[in-house]
C-alpha positions as a LaTeX table, in Angstrom:
\begin{tabular}{lrrr}
\hline
Residue & $x$ (\AA) & $y$ (\AA) & $z$ (\AA) \\
\hline
Met1 & $-0.01$ & $-0.04$ & $-0.01$ \\
Ser2 & 1.31 & 3.46 & $-0.86$ \\
Phe3 & 2.42 & 5.53 & 2.11 \\
Phe4 & 1.87 & 8.90 & 0.39 \\
Asn5 & $-0.97$ & 10.49 & $-1.53$ \\
Leu6 & $-0.69$ & 12.79 & $-4.52$ \\
Ser7 & $-2.85$ & 15.75 & $-5.55$ \\
Gly8 & $-3.03$ & 15.57 & $-9.26$ \\
Leu9 & 0.67 & 14.90 & $-9.74$ \\
Ser10 & 0.53 & 11.29 & $-10.81$ \\
Ser11 & 2.54 & 10.46 & $-13.92$ \\
Thr12 & 0.56 & 9.55 & $-16.93$ \\
Lys13 & 2.43 & 6.28 & $-17.13$ \\
Gly14 & 1.98 & 5.54 & $-13.41$ \\
Lys15 & 5.63 & 5.90 & $-12.36$ \\
Glu16 & 7.01 & 8.43 & $-10.00$ \\
Lys17 & 10.65 & 9.54 & $-9.84$ \\
Ile18 & 12.16 & 10.40 & $-6.46$ \\
Lys19 & 15.73 & 11.62 & $-6.24$ \\
Ala20 & 17.13 & 10.60 & $-2.85$ \\
Lys21 & 20.29 & 10.78 & $-0.88$ \\
Phe22 & 21.54 & 7.68 & 0.91 \\
Asp23 & 24.02 & 8.04 & 3.81 \\
Val24 & 25.54 & 4.68 & 4.85 \\
Asp25 & 27.34 & 4.60 & 8.24 \\
Ser26 & 27.81 & 2.52 & 11.37 \\
Ile27 & 29.54 & $-0.12$ & 9.21 \\
Arg28 & 31.01 & $-3.04$ & 11.04 \\
Leu29 & 31.90 & $-6.67$ & 10.29 \\
Thr30 & 31.33 & $-9.32$ & 12.93 \\
Asn31 & 32.05 & $-13.07$ & 13.34 \\
Phe32 & 35.21 & $-12.76$ & 11.23 \\
Pro33 & 37.50 & $-15.72$ & 11.97 \\
Gly34 & 40.72 & $-14.23$ & 10.70 \\
Gln35 & 43.26 & $-11.51$ & 11.69 \\
Gly36 & 44.89 & $-8.61$ & 9.87 \\
Lys37 & 43.28 & $-5.82$ & 7.98 \\
Val38 & 40.18 & $-5.76$ & 5.71 \\
Val39 & 39.02 & $-3.29$ & 3.15 \\
Leu40 & 35.48 & $-2.43$ & 1.99 \\
Ser41 & 34.67 & $-1.34$ & $-1.60$ \\
Trp42 & 31.30 & $-0.46$ & $-3.04$ \\
Lys43 & 29.63 & 0.13 & $-6.44$ \\
Arg44 & 26.26 & 1.63 & $-7.34$ \\
Gly45 & 25.38 & 1.37 & $-11.00$ \\
Ser46 & 27.98 & 2.72 & $-13.47$ \\
Gln47 & 31.72 & 2.20 & $-13.18$ \\
Leu48 & 32.12 & 5.86 & $-12.18$ \\
Asn49 & 29.89 & 5.51 & $-9.11$ \\
Thr50 & 32.32 & 3.41 & $-7.05$ \\
Gly51 & 34.59 & 3.86 & $-3.98$ \\
Ser52 & 36.24 & 2.20 & $-1.06$ \\
Leu53 & 36.81 & 2.78 & 2.64 \\
Lys54 & 40.17 & 2.81 & 4.36 \\
Asp55 & 41.31 & $-0.60$ & 5.53 \\
Val56 & 40.72 & $-1.40$ & 9.21 \\
Ala57 & 42.19 & $-3.98$ & 11.58 \\
Val58 & 40.17 & $-6.99$ & 12.82 \\
Asn59 & 39.95 & $-7.08$ & 16.63 \\
Gly60 & 38.31 & $-9.99$ & 18.32 \\
Gly61 & 36.52 & $-11.00$ & 15.12 \\
Thr62 & 35.11 & $-7.50$ & 14.61 \\
Ala63 & 36.16 & $-4.78$ & 12.16 \\
Val64 & 34.64 & $-1.22$ & 12.48 \\
Trp65 & 34.72 & 1.50 & 9.85 \\
Ala66 & 34.51 & 5.07 & 10.99 \\
Asp67 & 34.01 & 6.32 & 7.41 \\
Ser68 & 30.66 & 6.71 & 5.57 \\
Ile69 & 29.32 & 6.18 & 2.17 \\
His70 & 27.23 & 8.94 & 0.50 \\
Ile71 & 25.24 & 8.21 & $-2.65$ \\
Glu72 & 22.62 & 10.21 & $-4.60$ \\
Gly73 & 20.30 & 8.33 & $-6.95$ \\
Ser74 & 16.82 & 8.11 & $-8.35$ \\
Leu75 & 14.07 & 5.76 & $-7.08$ \\
Trp76 & 11.18 & 4.73 & $-9.26$ \\
Tyr77 & 7.74 & 4.06 & $-7.76$ \\
Thr78 & 4.79 & 2.46 & $-9.47$ \\
Gln79 & 1.40 & 3.24 & $-7.73$ \\
Val80 & $-0.29$ & 0.32 & $-9.41$ \\
Gly81 & 0.85 & $-2.54$ & $-7.16$ \\
Asp82 & 2.71 & $-0.21$ & $-4.76$ \\
Lys83 & 6.05 & $-1.29$ & $-6.22$ \\
Trp84 & 9.56 & 0.21 & $-5.98$ \\
Asp85 & 12.09 & $-0.62$ & $-8.69$ \\
Glu86 & 15.20 & $-2.49$ & $-7.56$ \\
Lys87 & 18.38 & $-0.38$ & $-7.11$ \\
Ile88 & 21.36 & $-2.51$ & $-5.98$ \\
Leu89 & 24.31 & $-1.25$ & $-3.89$ \\
Ala90 & 27.06 & $-3.87$ & $-4.24$ \\
Ile91 & 29.58 & $-4.20$ & $-1.37$ \\
Thr92 & 32.75 & $-6.32$ & $-1.41$ \\
Ile93 & 34.97 & $-7.19$ & 1.54 \\
Lys94 & 38.66 & $-8.12$ & 0.80 \\
Gln95 & 41.77 & $-8.96$ & 2.67 \\
Gly96 & 44.73 & $-8.29$ & 0.44 \\
Leu97 & 43.86 & $-9.79$ & $-2.94$ \\
Lys98 & 41.49 & $-12.36$ & $-1.45$ \\
Thr99 & 37.75 & $-11.66$ & $-1.57$ \\
Leu100 & 36.20 & $-12.58$ & 1.74 \\
Gly101 & 32.56 & $-12.01$ & 0.68 \\
Arg102 & 30.01 & $-9.83$ & $-1.17$ \\
Ala103 & 26.66 & $-8.33$ & $-0.37$ \\
Ser104 & 23.92 & $-6.80$ & $-2.52$ \\
Ile105 & 21.57 & $-4.29$ & $-0.86$ \\
Asp106 & 18.40 & $-3.20$ & $-2.62$ \\
Leu107 & 18.14 & 0.55 & $-1.99$ \\
Gly108 & 14.68 & 0.37 & $-3.44$ \\
Lys109 & 13.64 & $-1.13$ & $-0.12$ \\
Cys110 & 15.18 & 1.86 & 1.76 \\
Asn111 & 12.69 & 4.32 & 0.23 \\
Lys112 & 11.15 & 6.08 & 3.27 \\
His113 & 11.80 & 9.79 & 3.40 \\
Glu114 & 14.02 & 10.58 & 6.39 \\
Gly115 & 13.99 & 6.85 & 7.28 \\
Thr116 & 16.75 & 4.93 & 8.94 \\
Tyr117 & 17.34 & 1.29 & 8.04 \\
Asn118 & 19.31 & $-1.31$ & 9.88 \\
Val119 & 20.85 & $-3.83$ & 7.39 \\
Glu120 & 22.47 & $-7.14$ & 8.18 \\
Cys121 & 24.32 & $-8.91$ & 5.27 \\
Pro122 & 25.58 & $-12.54$ & 5.68 \\
Leu123 & 28.86 & $-12.88$ & 3.74 \\
Gly124 & 29.57 & $-15.95$ & 1.70 \\
Ser125 & 25.98 & $-17.17$ & 2.15 \\
Pro126 & 23.03 & $-17.36$ & $-0.20$ \\
Val127 & 20.87 & $-15.75$ & 2.50 \\
Pro128 & 19.84 & $-12.25$ & 1.34 \\
Pro129 & 20.37 & $-9.15$ & 3.56 \\
Gln130 & 17.80 & $-8.41$ & 6.21 \\
Ile131 & 16.61 & $-4.81$ & 6.11 \\
Thr132 & 14.69 & $-3.26$ & 9.02 \\
Leu133 & 13.17 & 0.26 & 9.15 \\
Ser134 & 14.17 & 1.45 & 12.57 \\
Ser135 & 12.83 & 5.05 & 12.51 \\
Ser136 & 11.30 & 7.71 & 10.27 \\
Ser137 & 10.14 & 11.34 & 10.46 \\
Ser138 & 6.71 & 10.15 & 11.52 \\
Ser139 & 7.39 & 6.94 & 13.48 \\
Gly140 & 10.07 & 5.64 & 15.82 \\
Ser141 & 9.07 & 2.00 & 15.52 \\
Ser142 & 11.14 & $-0.73$ & 14.06 \\
Thr143 & 9.58 & $-2.53$ & 11.16 \\
Pro144 & 11.16 & $-5.51$ & 9.41 \\
Leu145 & 11.06 & $-5.01$ & 5.66 \\
Ser146 & 12.42 & $-8.36$ & 4.61 \\
Ser147 & 12.56 & $-11.73$ & 6.32 \\
Ser148 & 15.50 & $-14.11$ & 5.82 \\
Pro149 & 16.03 & $-17.74$ & 6.61 \\
Ala150 & 18.34 & $-18.73$ & 9.47 \\
Val151 & 21.98 & $-17.99$ & 8.88 \\
Lys152 & 24.58 & $-20.60$ & 9.59 \\
Pro153 & 26.36 & $-19.97$ & 12.87 \\
Gly154 & 29.75 & $-18.45$ & 12.60 \\
Thr155 & 28.97 & $-16.78$ & 9.32 \\
Pro156 & 30.57 & $-13.26$ & 9.02 \\
Ile157 & 27.88 & $-10.58$ & 9.17 \\
Leu158 & 28.17 & $-7.04$ & 7.69 \\
His159 & 26.09 & $-4.48$ & 9.77 \\
Leu160 & 25.31 & $-1.00$ & 8.52 \\
Lys161 & 22.70 & 1.74 & 8.73 \\
Ile162 & 21.20 & 3.58 & 5.69 \\
His163 & 19.70 & 7.03 & 6.15 \\
Thr164 & 17.32 & 7.99 & 3.28 \\
Lys165 & 16.37 & 11.57 & 2.47 \\
Trp166 & 14.28 & 12.68 & $-0.45$ \\
Leu167 & 15.66 & 15.58 & $-2.46$ \\
Lys168 & 13.25 & 15.89 & $-5.44$ \\
Tyr169 & 9.94 & 14.54 & $-6.47$ \\
Asn170 & 9.55 & 14.23 & $-10.31$ \\
Asn171 & 12.40 & 16.76 & $-10.55$ \\
Lys172 & 10.60 & 19.30 & $-8.34$ \\
Ile173 & 12.07 & 20.53 & $-5.06$ \\
Met174 & 10.22 & 19.45 & $-1.91$ \\
Thr175 & 9.46 & 21.98 & 0.82 \\
Lys176 & 7.72 & 21.10 & 4.07 \\
Val177 & 4.39 & 22.97 & 4.16 \\
Asp178 & 4.04 & 23.67 & 7.91 \\
Gly179 & 7.56 & 25.13 & 8.15 \\
Ser180 & 8.52 & 22.78 & 11.05 \\
Ala181 & 11.48 & 21.45 & 9.09 \\
Ser182 & 13.87 & 23.10 & 6.71 \\
Ser183 & 13.52 & 22.61 & 3.02 \\
Ala184 & 14.89 & 19.32 & 1.73 \\
Gly185 & 16.23 & 20.90 & $-1.42$ \\
Ser186 & 16.53 & 24.67 & $-0.56$ \\
Ser187 & 17.96 & 26.91 & 2.10 \\
Ser188 & 14.83 & 29.19 & 2.05 \\
Ser189 & 13.08 & 29.55 & 5.40 \\
Thr190 & 9.91 & 31.14 & 3.91 \\
Thr191 & 6.79 & 29.04 & 4.57 \\
Pro192 & 5.33 & 28.30 & 1.16 \\
Ser193 & 1.62 & 28.40 & 0.51 \\
Val194 & $-0.31$ & 25.27 & $-0.28$ \\
Glu195 & $-1.30$ & 25.16 & $-3.89$ \\
Ala196 & $-3.83$ & 22.60 & $-5.05$ \\
Gly197 & $-2.38$ & 20.04 & $-7.41$ \\
Asn198 & 1.15 & 20.78 & $-6.20$ \\
Val199 & 1.23 & 19.00 & $-2.80$ \\
Val200 & 2.40 & 15.56 & $-1.73$ \\
Asp201 & 1.29 & 13.95 & 1.52 \\
Met202 & 3.80 & 11.56 & 3.16 \\
Asp203 & 2.55 & 9.92 & 6.32 \\
Gly204 & 0.61 & 13.04 & 7.33 \\
Glu205 & 3.50 & 15.38 & 6.46 \\
Leu206 & 2.63 & 17.74 & 3.60 \\
Tyr207 & 5.39 & 18.82 & 1.19 \\
Gln208 & 4.95 & 21.46 & $-1.49$ \\
Leu209 & 6.60 & 20.88 & $-4.83$ \\
Arg210 & 8.23 & 24.13 & $-5.91$ \\
Thr211 & 9.04 & 25.28 & $-9.45$ \\
Asp212 & 10.01 & 28.92 & $-8.51$ \\
Asp213 & 12.90 & 30.37 & $-10.55$ \\
His214 & 14.98 & 30.64 & $-7.41$ \\
Leu215 & 14.25 & 27.07 & $-6.42$ \\
Thr216 & 13.78 & 25.27 & $-9.71$ \\
Asp217 & 16.82 & 23.14 & $-10.48$ \\
Thr218 & 17.70 & 24.14 & $-14.06$ \\
Ser219 & 21.39 & 23.21 & $-13.84$ \\
Val220 & 22.82 & 19.91 & $-14.91$ \\
Asp221 & 22.69 & 17.23 & $-12.31$ \\
Thr222 & 26.40 & 16.31 & $-11.67$ \\
Ser223 & 25.72 & 13.55 & $-9.15$ \\
Leu224 & 27.06 & 10.11 & $-10.08$ \\
Asp225 & 23.60 & 8.62 & $-10.87$ \\
Asp226 & 23.19 & 5.48 & $-12.91$ \\
Asp227 & 19.68 & 6.31 & $-14.18$ \\
Leu228 & 20.37 & 7.23 & $-17.73$ \\
Gly229 & 17.74 & 9.05 & $-19.86$ \\
Glu230 & 15.72 & 10.73 & $-17.11$ \\
Asp231 & 13.74 & 13.89 & $-17.90$ \\
Ala232 & 14.77 & 17.13 & $-16.27$ \\
Glu233 & 11.14 & 17.56 & $-15.41$ \\
Gly234 & 7.76 & 15.95 & $-15.86$ \\
Asp235 & 6.99 & 12.44 & $-17.05$ \\
Pro236 & 10.09 & 10.20 & $-16.97$ \\
Phe237 & 8.78 & 8.26 & $-19.91$ \\
Ala238 & 7.82 & 11.28 & $-22.05$ \\
Asn239 & 10.89 & 10.87 & $-24.22$ \\
Ala240 & 11.29 & 7.09 & $-23.96$ \\
Gly241 & 12.48 & 6.83 & $-27.56$ \\
Val242 & 15.17 & 9.45 & $-26.93$ \\
Phe243 & 16.22 & 7.64 & $-23.80$ \\
Glu244 & 16.52 & 4.35 & $-25.64$ \\
Ala245 & 18.51 & 6.00 & $-28.45$ \\
Glu246 & 20.89 & 7.56 & $-25.88$ \\
Ala247 & 21.18 & 4.31 & $-24.02$ \\
Lys248 & 21.92 & 2.47 & $-27.29$ \\
Lys249 & 24.45 & 5.18 & $-28.23$ \\
Ala250 & 26.11 & 4.91 & $-24.82$ \\
Gln251 & 26.13 & 1.07 & $-25.21$ \\
Asp252 & 27.64 & 1.39 & $-28.71$ \\
Glu253 & 30.29 & 3.75 & $-27.36$ \\
Ala254 & 31.07 & 1.31 & $-24.50$ \\
Asp255 & 31.35 & $-1.53$ & $-27.05$ \\
Leu256 & 33.61 & 0.60 & $-29.18$ \\
Leu257 & 35.77 & 1.41 & $-26.21$ \\
Arg258 & 35.92 & $-2.27$ & $-25.30$ \\
Lys259 & 37.01 & $-3.11$ & $-28.87$ \\
Lys260 & 39.64 & $-0.43$ & $-28.72$ \\
Leu261 & 40.76 & $-1.70$ & $-25.37$ \\
His262 & 41.03 & $-5.25$ & $-26.74$ \\
Met263 & 42.87 & $-3.94$ & $-29.73$ \\
Val264 & 45.31 & $-2.02$ & $-27.58$ \\
Glu265 & 45.76 & $-4.99$ & $-25.32$ \\
Gly266 & 46.40 & $-7.13$ & $-28.37$ \\
Glu267 & 48.83 & $-4.60$ & $-29.72$ \\
Ser268 & 50.50 & $-4.47$ & $-26.30$ \\
Arg269 & 50.74 & $-8.22$ & $-26.16$ \\
Gln270 & 52.11 & $-8.34$ & $-29.69$ \\
Arg271 & 54.56 & $-5.60$ & $-28.91$ \\
Asn272 & 55.65 & $-7.41$ & $-25.74$ \\
Lys273 & 56.08 & $-10.58$ & $-27.84$ \\
Thr274 & 58.06 & $-8.65$ & $-30.45$ \\
Ile275 & 60.25 & $-7.15$ & $-27.71$ \\
Gln276 & 60.88 & $-10.61$ & $-26.28$ \\
Met277 & 61.78 & $-11.93$ & $-29.74$ \\
Gln278 & 64.06 & $-8.93$ & $-30.33$ \\
Glu279 & 65.74 & $-9.44$ & $-26.94$ \\
Gly280 & 66.18 & $-13.12$ & $-27.78$ \\
Glu281 & 67.71 & $-12.21$ & $-31.13$ \\
Ile282 & 70.02 & $-9.67$ & $-29.50$ \\
Glu283 & 71.09 & $-12.19$ & $-26.90$ \\
Lys284 & 71.70 & $-14.74$ & $-29.65$ \\
Met285 & 73.70 & $-12.16$ & $-31.63$ \\
Arg286 & 75.69 & $-11.32$ & $-28.52$ \\
Ser287 & 76.52 & $-14.94$ & $-28.06$ \\
Gln288 & 77.65 & $-15.10$ & $-31.66$ \\
Leu289 & 79.70 & $-11.98$ & $-31.14$ \\
Asp290 & 81.40 & $-13.47$ & $-28.04$ \\
Ala291 & 82.10 & $-16.65$ & $-30.01$ \\
Met292 & 83.65 & $-14.58$ & $-32.83$ \\
Glu293 & 85.74 & $-12.60$ & $-30.44$ \\
Gln294 & 87.00 & $-15.81$ & $-28.79$ \\
Lys295 & 87.80 & $-17.15$ & $-32.32$ \\
Leu296 & 89.60 & $-13.92$ & $-33.18$ \\
Lys297 & 91.64 & $-14.26$ & $-30.00$ \\
Glu298 & 92.50 & $-17.87$ & $-30.90$ \\
Asn299 & 93.50 & $-16.88$ & $-34.38$ \\
Glu300 & 95.64 & $-14.09$ & $-33.08$ \\
Glu301 & 97.38 & $-16.72$ & $-30.80$ \\
Val302 & 97.86 & $-18.98$ & $-33.86$ \\
Met303 & 99.27 & $-16.05$ & $-35.81$ \\
Gly304 & 101.73 & $-15.36$ & $-32.94$ \\
Lys305 & 102.75 & $-19.01$ & $-32.79$ \\
Ala306 & 103.20 & $-19.12$ & $-36.64$ \\
Ser307 & 105.39 & $-16.02$ & $-36.53$ \\
Ala308 & 107.48 & $-17.54$ & $-33.76$ \\
Met309 & 107.84 & $-20.80$ & $-35.71$ \\
Glu310 & 108.86 & $-18.83$ & $-38.81$ \\
Lys311 & 111.61 & $-17.07$ & $-36.89$ \\
Tyr312 & 112.76 & $-20.40$ & $-35.34$ \\
Val313 & 112.88 & $-22.15$ & $-38.80$ \\
Gln314 & 114.89 & $-19.23$ & $-40.34$ \\
Thr315 & 117.32 & $-19.26$ & $-37.37$ \\
Thr316 & 117.68 & $-23.04$ & $-37.59$ \\
Ile317 & 118.42 & $-22.91$ & $-41.37$ \\
Leu318 & 121.06 & $-20.28$ & $-40.87$ \\
Ala319 & 122.70 & $-22.15$ & $-38.09$ \\
Leu320 & 122.74 & $-25.44$ & $-40.05$ \\
Lys321 & 124.13 & $-23.61$ & $-43.13$ \\
Asp322 & 127.02 & $-22.11$ & $-40.97$ \\
Glu323 & 127.73 & $-25.51$ & $-39.42$ \\
His324 & 127.83 & $-27.20$ & $-42.80$ \\
Glu325 & 130.18 & $-24.60$ & $-44.27$ \\
Gln326 & 132.48 & $-24.91$ & $-41.23$ \\
Glu327 & 132.63 & $-28.70$ & $-41.51$ \\
Val328 & 133.38 & $-28.50$ & $-45.28$ \\
Ala329 & 136.18 & $-25.96$ & $-44.71$ \\
Lys330 & 137.60 & $-28.08$ & $-41.82$ \\
Ala331 & 137.61 & $-31.24$ & $-44.10$ \\
Arg332 & 139.41 & $-29.35$ & $-46.86$ \\
Asn333 & 142.02 & $-27.97$ & $-44.49$ \\
Gln334 & 142.60 & $-31.40$ & $-42.92$ \\
Ala335 & 143.16 & $-32.99$ & $-46.36$ \\
Arg336 & 145.50 & $-30.14$ & $-47.46$ \\
Lys337 & 147.50 & $-30.54$ & $-44.22$ \\
Glu338 & 147.86 & $-34.29$ & $-44.56$ \\
Ala339 & 149.09 & $-33.94$ & $-48.15$ \\
Glu340 & 151.52 & $-31.24$ & $-47.16$ \\
Asp341 & 152.87 & $-33.36$ & $-44.28$ \\
Ala342 & 153.41 & $-36.40$ & $-46.62$ \\
Ala343 & 155.25 & $-34.26$ & $-49.11$ \\
Ala344 & 157.49 & $-32.80$ & $-46.35$ \\
Val345 & 158.45 & $-36.23$ & $-45.11$ \\
Gln346 & 159.43 & $-37.37$ & $-48.62$ \\
Ile347 & 161.53 & $-34.15$ & $-49.13$ \\
Ala348 & 163.36 & $-34.69$ & $-45.87$ \\
Asp349 & 164.25 & $-38.28$ & $-46.75$ \\
Leu350 & 165.63 & $-37.19$ & $-50.11$ \\
Arg351 & 167.69 & $-34.46$ & $-48.46$ \\
Arg352 & 169.18 & $-36.92$ & $-45.99$ \\
Glu353 & 170.20 & $-39.23$ & $-48.81$ \\
Leu354 & 171.82 & $-36.36$ & $-50.70$ \\
Asp355 & 173.78 & $-35.27$ & $-47.68$ \\
Ala356 & 175.14 & $-38.85$ & $-47.25$ \\
Tyr357 & 176.40 & $-38.91$ & $-50.86$ \\
Arg358 & 178.23 & $-35.60$ & $-50.73$ \\
Gly359 & 181.35 & $-36.64$ & $-48.49$ \\
Lys360 & 182.25 & $-39.88$ & $-50.28$ \\
Ser361 & 184.65 & $-40.78$ & $-53.13$ \\
Pro362 & 183.41 & $-42.10$ & $-56.41$ \\
Leu363 & 184.45 & $-45.71$ & $-55.53$ \\
Asp364 & 182.77 & $-45.48$ & $-52.16$ \\
Leu365 & 179.81 & $-43.98$ & $-53.87$ \\
Leu366 & 179.90 & $-46.83$ & $-56.31$ \\
Asp367 & 180.12 & $-49.45$ & $-53.56$ \\
Asp368 & 177.52 & $-47.66$ & $-51.55$ \\
Ala369 & 175.43 & $-47.38$ & $-54.61$ \\
Val370 & 175.72 & $-51.06$ & $-55.36$ \\
Ser371 & 175.17 & $-51.93$ & $-51.66$ \\
His372 & 172.61 & $-49.33$ & $-51.32$ \\
Glu373 & 171.01 & $-50.41$ & $-54.52$ \\
Ser374 & 170.63 & $-53.93$ & $-53.24$ \\
Lys375 & 169.45 & $-52.70$ & $-49.97$ \\
Arg376 & 167.49 & $-50.08$ & $-51.62$ \\
Asp377 & 165.88 & $-52.54$ & $-53.78$ \\
Gly378 & 164.59 & $-54.41$ & $-50.69$ \\
Ser379 & 164.00 & $-51.44$ & $-48.38$ \\
Ala380 & 162.66 & $-49.31$ & $-51.10$ \\
His381 & 160.27 & $-51.97$ & $-52.02$ \\
Ala382 & 159.30 & $-52.40$ & $-48.37$ \\
Arg383 & 159.13 & $-48.65$ & $-47.94$ \\
Leu384 & 157.11 & $-48.18$ & $-51.00$ \\
Glu385 & 154.78 & $-50.84$ & $-49.95$ \\
Gly386 & 154.52 & $-49.23$ & $-46.55$ \\
Glu387 & 153.90 & $-45.88$ & $-48.06$ \\
Leu388 & 151.49 & $-47.37$ & $-50.45$ \\
Glu389 & 149.58 & $-48.99$ & $-47.65$ \\
Lys390 & 149.72 & $-45.82$ & $-45.70$ \\
Leu391 & 148.49 & $-43.83$ & $-48.61$ \\
Asn392 & 145.76 & $-46.38$ & $-49.18$ \\
Gln393 & 144.75 & $-46.05$ & $-45.55$ \\
Thr394 & 144.81 & $-42.30$ & $-45.88$ \\
Leu395 & 142.82 & $-42.55$ & $-49.01$ \\
Asp396 & 140.30 & $-44.94$ & $-47.36$ \\
Thr397 & 140.10 & $-42.54$ & $-44.36$ \\
Thr398 & 139.63 & $-39.59$ & $-46.66$ \\
Arg399 & 137.04 & $-41.47$ & $-48.69$ \\
Glu400 & 135.15 & $-42.45$ & $-45.55$ \\
Ser401 & 135.39 & $-38.94$ & $-44.23$ \\
Leu402 & 134.20 & $-37.55$ & $-47.51$ \\
Lys403 & 131.39 & $-40.09$ & $-47.65$ \\
Thr404 & 130.37 & $-39.23$ & $-44.13$ \\
Lys405 & 130.58 & $-35.52$ & $-44.93$ \\
Ala406 & 128.60 & $-36.03$ & $-48.08$ \\
Glu407 & 125.95 & $-38.04$ & $-46.18$ \\
Glu408 & 125.84 & $-35.32$ & $-43.50$ \\
Leu409 & 125.62 & $-32.69$ & $-46.19$ \\
Glu410 & 122.78 & $-34.60$ & $-47.87$ \\
Arg411 & 121.06 & $-34.97$ & $-44.53$ \\
Val412 & 121.44 & $-31.23$ & $-43.84$ \\
Gln413 & 120.18 & $-30.48$ & $-47.33$ \\
Arg414 & 117.10 & $-32.68$ & $-46.83$ \\
His415 & 116.49 & $-31.05$ & $-43.42$ \\
Val416 & 116.87 & $-27.63$ & $-45.03$ \\
Ser417 & 114.50 & $-28.63$ & $-47.77$ \\
Ser418 & 111.97 & $-29.92$ & $-45.17$ \\
Leu419 & 112.33 & $-26.70$ & $-43.25$ \\
Asn420 & 111.79 & $-24.75$ & $-46.43$ \\
Ser421 & 108.62 & $-26.76$ & $-47.12$ \\
Glu422 & 107.39 & $-26.27$ & $-43.57$ \\
Leu423 & 108.19 & $-22.55$ & $-43.89$ \\
Asp424 & 106.18 & $-22.42$ & $-47.15$ \\
Lys425 & 103.24 & $-24.19$ & $-45.45$ \\
Arg426 & 103.47 & $-21.90$ & $-42.47$ \\
Thr427 & 103.60 & $-18.89$ & $-44.78$ \\
Leu428 & 100.54 & $-20.19$ & $-46.64$ \\
Ser429 & 98.70 & $-20.96$ & $-43.38$ \\
Gln430 & 99.58 & $-17.54$ & $-42.02$ \\
Thr431 & 98.27 & $-15.89$ & $-45.20$ \\
Thr432 & 95.06 & $-17.91$ & $-44.97$ \\
Thr433 & 94.71 & $-17.12$ & $-41.25$ \\
Gln434 & 95.27 & $-13.45$ & $-41.92$ \\
Thr435 & 92.60 & $-13.53$ & $-44.64$ \\
Lys436 & 90.14 & $-15.35$ & $-42.27$ \\
Leu437 & 91.06 & $-12.90$ & $-39.49$ \\
Leu438 & 90.17 & $-9.96$ & $-41.75$ \\
Asp439 & 86.93 & $-11.73$ & $-42.71$ \\
Leu440 & 86.09 & $-12.36$ & $-39.01$ \\
Gln441 & 86.92 & $-8.78$ & $-38.17$ \\
Ser442 & 84.60 & $-7.48$ & $-40.96$ \\
Glu443 & 81.86 & $-9.88$ & $-39.83$ \\
Asn444 & 82.38 & $-8.86$ & $-36.25$ \\
Glu445 & 81.99 & $-5.16$ & $-37.14$ \\
Leu446 & 78.81 & $-5.94$ & $-39.10$ \\
Leu447 & 77.39 & $-8.00$ & $-36.19$ \\
Lys448 & 78.15 & $-5.15$ & $-33.74$ \\
Gly449 & 76.35 & $-2.76$ & $-36.07$ \\
Asn450 & 73.34 & $-5.16$ & $-36.19$ \\
Val451 & 73.30 & $-5.48$ & $-32.40$ \\
Ser452 & 73.48 & $-1.71$ & $-31.95$ \\
Ala453 & 70.61 & $-1.24$ & $-34.49$ \\
Arg454 & 68.50 & $-3.91$ & $-32.73$ \\
Glu455 & 69.11 & $-2.29$ & $-29.31$ \\
Thr456 & 68.11 & 1.12 & $-30.63$ \\
Glu457 & 64.96 & $-0.37$ & $-32.23$ \\
Leu458 & 64.13 & $-2.23$ & $-28.94$ \\
Ala459 & 64.58 & 0.99 & $-26.91$ \\
Glu460 & 62.17 & 2.87 & $-29.28$ \\
Met461 & 59.62 & 0.04 & $-28.95$ \\
Lys462 & 59.81 & 0.13 & $-25.16$ \\
Lys463 & 59.03 & 3.86 & $-25.27$ \\
\hline
\end{tabular}
């Protein structure tokens, strides 16, 4: 049954719009089994009409918030059937990132002008909130507005009070007729006159609906209300087609924003993926660069060893050449000395024989010659044989020495030839290594340039 009567102000479509203010306070949480701090967040309608209260500590299973929630919104009332449209206030209790419970409170049930409602919301339970009207401007009684089944013992309960105050009725400012209370929507203290067809009776309290220039609300309503498409004045359904078009337009804009958001998120994911790929490629190129630098270092060490080997081979060849020349000169000098010594011995023997012949007479010389000839024949033969044997031995020795020297010379020549071949190989290897080293250095510089370009590109993408 309706609790107010209208004097000719009923909407043609049977709906009345009441703009009301809801003050939510005395907020506390009981039967909470945990410790730590909890935070309360709320939402009414659109995403813009949201908020949260400062986190508070749980003490003995109870958390109490000193802050309040203040909301302005529109209530819709249908006289046929005495029905108020649902208007949900959603409350969430969290501890850190964990959601402890949620509650949905129908502000449409808290519709009494200057009424105070006690609300109990079981968290984590299918049982709906219990709403009780504790007082109003015309009655101090406590009236249950909703009944709930029994709640499981130990269930956390969110307690709060909601104070409702009407601000406008069908976009007209309400002023108490008898002047016993201040205007709900104006600071004027003048007692307005009662005009027929412009008065609302609420539980015996008369309120005049004013449209004076100094009271009429012609400015844009900036409150965070979720009721889209309401008229500034008059029948809320007078421009239903416009409302629907605006609602569809708002929905289309929201869908477009969602699509743009999805597109931006997709681009962000793709960019992050590209950045990760680029970072992977840069890391790979850095590994290749490190490997090339290591290879360059190894090649430089090989070049150093090859240069040292070349110096060693050249030094060895010069030393062997000097040693061979010294041995050949020594052999020549030895042979010359031995020949000169043999000739000197023969000359001395001839001189002694000549000296022996000089002091004798011709007969003595003849006898000596005959005797000597006979002796000489034997001794000369023996001497000649001895000298021949000695010469043969000297010749054999000289031949053996020459053969040995020739073999040594041939060995030295082979060694020199081998060293020359090794030197040629080392020279060719050194040339090849130098060529590879230059190629690696060029490739290294190119790779460094690619790494620098990729890092610059990655830095630009991260911006």
